[in-house]
C-alpha positions as CSV (number, residue, x, y, z in Angstrom):
1,M,9.1,-6.6,-5.6
2,L,6.6,-5.9,-2.9
3,V,9.1,-7.0,-0.2
4,A,11.8,-4.7,-1.6
5,T,9.4,-1.8,-1.5
6,Y,8.5,-2.5,2.2
7,V,12.2,-2.7,3.0
8,T,12.9,0.6,1.3
9,S,10.0,2.2,3.1
10,L,11.2,0.9,6.4
11,F,14.7,2.3,5.7
12,N,13.2,5.7,4.8
13,V,11.1,5.9,7.9
14,L,13.4,4.5,10.6
15,L,16.9,3.9,9.6
16,A,17.6,7.0,7.5
17,P,16.5,9.5,10.2
18,A,18.5,7.5,12.8
19,L,21.6,7.7,10.7
20,L,21.2,11.4,10.2
21,V,20.8,12.0,13.9
22,A,23.8,9.7,14.7
23,L,25.9,11.6,12.1
24,A,24.9,15.0,13.6
25,L,25.6,13.9,17.1
26,T,29.0,12.2,16.4
27,P,31.1,15.3,17.0
28,L,29.3,16.1,20.2
29,L,29.7,12.5,21.6
30,L,33.3,12.5,20.6
31,F,33.9,15.7,22.4
32,A,32.2,14.4,25.5
33,V,34.3,11.2,25.5
34,L,37.5,13.2,25.0
35,L,36.6,15.6,27.8
36,T,35.9,12.7,30.2
37,L,39.2,11.1,29.4
38,W,41.0,14.3,29.8
39,R,39.5,14.9,33.3
40,R,40.2,11.4,34.4
41,F,43.6,10.7,33.0
42,V,45.3,14.1,32.3
43,R,44.0,16.7,34.7
44,S,43.8,14.3,37.7
45,R,47.0,12.4,36.9
46,N,49.3,12.3,40.0
47,R,46.8,14.5,41.9
48,R,44.6,13.7,44.8
49,S,42.0,15.7,46.8
50,P,43.4,17.7,49.7
51,L,40.2,17.1,51.7
52,T,41.0,14.6,54.5
53,S,38.0,15.1,56.8
54,D,34.7,13.5,56.2
55,L,32.1,15.8,54.7
56,L,28.5,15.9,56.0
57,R,25.3,16.2,54.0
58,T,24.0,19.7,53.5
59,P,20.4,20.8,53.9
60,G,18.2,19.2,51.2
61,Y,21.2,17.2,49.8
62,G,18.9,14.4,48.7
63,L,16.5,16.8,47.0
64,Q,19.4,18.3,45.1
65,E,20.3,14.8,43.8
66,R,16.7,14.2,42.8
67,M,16.6,17.5,40.9
68,E,19.7,16.7,39.0
69,E,18.3,13.3,38.1
70,L,15.1,14.8,36.9
71,T,17.1,17.4,34.9
72,L,18.9,14.5,33.1
73,D,15.6,12.8,32.5
74,F,14.1,16.0,31.1
75,D,17.1,16.4,28.7
76,I,16.9,12.7,27.5
77,D,13.1,13.0,26.9
78,F,13.6,16.3,25.1
79,A,16.2,14.8,22.9
80,A,13.9,11.9,22.1
81,L,11.2,14.4,21.2
82,M,13.4,15.9,18.7
83,W,13.4,12.7,16.7
84,I,9.7,13.0,15.9
85,P,10.1,15.7,13.2
86,L,12.6,13.3,11.5
87,L,10.0,10.5,11.7
88,F,7.5,12.7,9.9
89,F,10.3,13.6,7.4
90,G,10.6,9.9,6.7
91,V,6.9,9.6,6.2
92,Y,7.0,12.5,3.8
93,Q,9.7,10.7,1.8
94,I,7.5,7.7,1.5
95,R,4.6,9.7,0.2
96,A,6.9,11.4,-2.2
97,H,8.9,8.5,-3.6
98,A,7.2,5.2,-2.7
99,T,4.9,3.1,-4.9
100,A,1.2,2.7,-4.3
101,H,1.7,-0.4,-2.1
102,S,3.9,1.5,0.4
103,Q,1.3,4.2,0.9
104,L,-0.3,1.9,3.5
105,F,2.5,2.7,5.7
106,V,1.8,6.5,5.8
107,P,-1.2,6.5,8.1
108,L,0.5,4.0,10.4
109,F,3.6,6.1,10.9
110,V,1.6,9.4,11.1
111,L,-0.3,7.8,14.0
112,M,2.9,6.5,15.5
113,G,4.5,10.0,15.3
114,A,1.5,11.7,16.9
115,G,1.5,9.1,19.7
116,M,5.2,9.6,20.4
117,L,4.7,13.4,20.4
118,V,1.9,13.1,23.0
119,F,3.8,10.6,25.1
120,F,7.1,12.5,25.3
121,T,5.3,15.8,25.8
122,S,3.3,14.5,28.7
123,K,6.5,13.0,30.2
124,L,8.3,16.4,29.9
125,I,5.4,18.2,31.6
126,D,5.3,15.6,34.4
127,T,9.1,15.8,34.9
128,A,9.1,19.6,35.0
129,D,6.3,19.5,37.5
130,R,8.1,17.1,39.8
131,R,11.3,19.0,39.6
132,Q,9.4,22.2,40.6
133,R,8.0,20.5,43.6
134,Y,11.4,19.2,44.6
135,K,12.8,22.8,44.2
136,E,10.1,24.2,46.4
137,A,10.8,21.5,49.1
138,Y,14.5,22.3,48.8
139,Q,13.9,26.0,49.4
140,G,11.8,25.0,52.5
141,E,14.7,22.9,53.9
142,L,17.2,25.7,53.3
143,A,15.0,28.2,55.1
144,T,14.5,25.8,58.0
145,A,18.2,25.1,58.3
146,Q,19.1,28.8,58.3
147,L,16.5,29.6,61.0
148,L,17.8,26.8,63.2
149,E,21.4,27.8,63.0
150,P,21.3,30.0,66.2
151,I,20.9,26.8,68.2
152,I,24.6,26.1,67.4
153,A,25.6,29.3,69.2
154,N,23.6,28.1,72.3
155,G,25.6,24.9,72.7
156,G,23.6,22.7,70.3
157,R,24.5,20.8,67.2
158,L,22.6,20.7,63.9
159,F,22.6,17.9,61.3
160,H,20.9,17.6,58.0
161,D,19.5,14.9,55.7
162,I,20.0,12.0,58.1
163,Q,19.9,8.7,56.2
164,A,17.8,5.7,57.1
165,K,16.6,2.7,55.2
166,G,13.9,3.9,52.9
167,F,13.6,7.4,54.3
168,N,15.5,10.4,55.6
169,I,15.1,12.9,58.4
170,D,15.4,16.5,57.2
171,H,17.1,17.9,60.3
172,V,18.2,16.7,63.7
173,V,18.9,19.1,66.6
174,V,21.0,18.0,69.6
175,S,21.0,20.6,72.4
176,P,20.8,20.8,76.2
177,G,17.0,20.6,75.6
178,G,17.3,17.1,74.1
179,V,17.2,15.5,70.6
180,F,14.7,16.8,68.0
181,A,13.8,15.1,64.7
182,V,12.6,17.9,62.5
183,E,10.5,17.2,59.4
184,T,10.2,20.2,57.1
185,K,7.0,20.8,55.1
186,H,6.9,23.5,52.4
187,R,3.4,24.5,51.6
188,L,2.3,27.3,49.2
189,K,-0.1,29.8,50.6
190,P,-3.3,30.7,48.9
191,T,-3.3,34.0,47.1
192,K,-7.0,34.8,47.4
193,G,-8.8,36.1,50.5
194,N,-7.4,37.8,53.6
195,A,-3.6,37.6,53.5
196,H,-3.4,37.4,57.3
197,Q,-5.9,34.5,57.6
198,Q,-4.4,32.6,54.6
199,A,-1.0,32.5,56.3
200,R,-2.4,30.6,59.4
201,V,-2.4,26.9,60.1
202,A,-4.0,25.3,63.1
203,F,-2.8,22.1,64.8
204,D,-5.4,20.3,66.9
205,G,-3.1,17.6,68.1
206,K,-4.0,15.3,65.3
207,A,-4.1,17.2,62.0
208,L,-2.8,20.3,60.3
209,R,-5.6,22.5,59.3
210,F,-4.4,24.8,56.4
211,P,-6.7,27.3,54.8
212,G,-8.6,25.1,52.4
213,W,-7.2,21.6,53.2
214,V,-6.3,19.3,56.1
215,E,-3.2,17.0,56.4
216,T,-2.4,14.3,58.9
217,K,0.5,12.5,57.2
218,P,3.2,15.0,58.3
219,I,2.3,14.3,61.9
220,E,2.5,10.6,61.5
221,Q,5.7,10.9,59.5
222,A,7.4,13.0,62.2
223,R,6.4,10.7,64.9
224,A,7.7,7.6,63.1
225,Q,11.0,9.2,62.3
226,A,11.5,10.3,65.9
227,R,10.7,6.8,67.1
228,W,13.3,5.4,64.7
229,L,15.9,7.9,65.8
230,S,15.3,7.3,69.5
231,E,15.9,3.5,69.0
232,R,18.9,4.0,66.8
233,L,20.7,6.5,69.1
234,T,19.8,4.5,72.3
235,K,21.5,1.4,70.9
236,A,24.5,3.3,69.5
237,T,25.3,5.5,72.5
238,G,24.2,3.4,75.4
239,L,22.2,6.4,76.6
240,T,18.4,6.6,77.0
241,V,17.6,8.9,74.1
242,R,14.1,10.1,73.4
243,A,13.9,12.1,70.2
244,R,11.1,14.6,70.1
245,P,9.2,14.9,66.8
246,V,8.9,18.3,65.2
247,V,7.1,19.5,62.1
248,A,8.6,22.7,60.7
249,L,6.4,24.9,58.6
250,P,8.6,27.8,57.4
251,G,6.7,31.0,56.5
252,W,3.5,30.0,58.3
253,Y,1.9,31.3,61.5
254,V,1.1,28.2,63.6
255,T,-1.6,28.0,66.2
256,C,-1.7,24.9,68.5
257,T,-5.2,24.2,69.9
258,A,-4.5,21.0,71.7
259,P,-1.5,19.3,73.4
260,S,0.5,16.7,71.4
261,D,3.8,14.8,71.5
262,V,4.5,16.4,68.1
263,A,5.6,20.0,68.1
264,V,4.4,22.0,65.0
265,V,6.2,25.3,64.7
266,N,7.5,27.9,62.4
267,P,11.3,27.2,62.6
268,K,12.1,30.7,63.6
269,N,10.5,29.8,67.0
270,W,13.4,27.4,67.9
271,N,13.9,28.5,71.5
272,F,11.9,25.6,73.0
273,M,14.6,23.2,71.7
274,L,17.0,24.6,74.3
275,R,14.7,23.5,77.1
276,P,14.3,19.9,78.2
277,A,10.9,18.3,78.7
278,R,9.5,18.4,82.2
279,D,10.3,14.8,83.0
280,E,13.8,14.8,81.5
281,P,17.1,16.3,82.6
282,A,19.2,18.6,80.4
283,L,21.7,16.9,78.2
284,E,25.3,17.4,79.4
285,P,28.0,18.4,76.9
286,A,29.5,14.9,77.0
287,A,26.2,13.3,76.1
288,I,25.7,15.8,73.3
289,Q,29.1,14.9,71.9
290,R,28.3,11.2,72.0
291,I,25.0,11.6,70.2
292,A,26.5,14.0,67.7
293,Y,29.2,11.5,66.8
294,Q,26.6,8.9,65.9
295,L,24.6,11.4,63.9
296,E,27.7,12.2,61.9
297,Q,27.9,8.6,60.8
298,L,24.4,8.8,59.5
299,C,24.9,11.9,57.3
300,Q,28.4,11.5,56.0
301,L,29.0,11.9,52.3
302,P,30.9,9.0,50.6
303,P,34.2,9.9,49.0
304,P,33.8,11.4,45.5
305,E,35.2,8.3,43.8
306,Q,32.6,6.1,45.5
307,R,29.6,8.2,44.7
308,K,27.4,6.6,42.0
309,F,24.9,8.5,40.0
310,V,21.6,6.6,39.4
311,S,18.9,8.1,37.3
312,S,15.5,8.6,38.7
313,R,14.2,6.3,35.9
314,R,14.9,3.4,38.2
315,T,11.7,4.2,40.0
316,G,9.7,4.5,36.8
């Protein structure tokens, strides 16, 4: 008798709410399946894409993918959070209908429900915060790309989201002035204090000194990416390529107080990229074309049928 009571309580708490949710979601899932089948086998039947040229990655393409993944994660966690009221409903059913022996389950499932509520709420907050940071970074990359576009009219080429093993390079400029690996950093400005002073960042050759904090990682990152790009392009083209590292800070007024191999600039000040370094000759159009061809291979998009969506849950 006691076992039967426990089984009934377990059904009321877990299985009954699950069946209710499954029943409510069945029409939606059926519609999604039918829509997918229609797109794949009806709309696209005897049709193919008219696009024959390879497409290149746009500014912040990787960030866009991450934002989409986080949006999916947010929706999944929010849907899971909606189960918690049903769990409490099951607990209420136990309190209302179960015998005295099954009342021992009530505190346990109340505690479980509260724990799930806290867990999924914290995950939602974390996911929303990460997505907002990716959005801000994406806006910074778009701004940098737009500010660098005039280089194209001056005989240069501009590439975005160059793919490497374990990292990417936000932008690469190839111009008569050489090859530049550009790392964009979007940083929010303080709202308190003198607005003119709070918009300034100083670079002493080793660190970025923002109003209120100091960063060295962007300098190291830009230098490492330029080194990788130099080696990759030198091997691929047969030319001696020395990519120059650049840290772009859109919206900031940058003051450099010491010389460095890393250029830290507001990307609207792009003119220096048209001039070669003192000890290097200007790149000829043929060399620019050879380097540009190799860069195209590093930022091509795969055909739509080969693109695979992987949730950001893979990284935990």
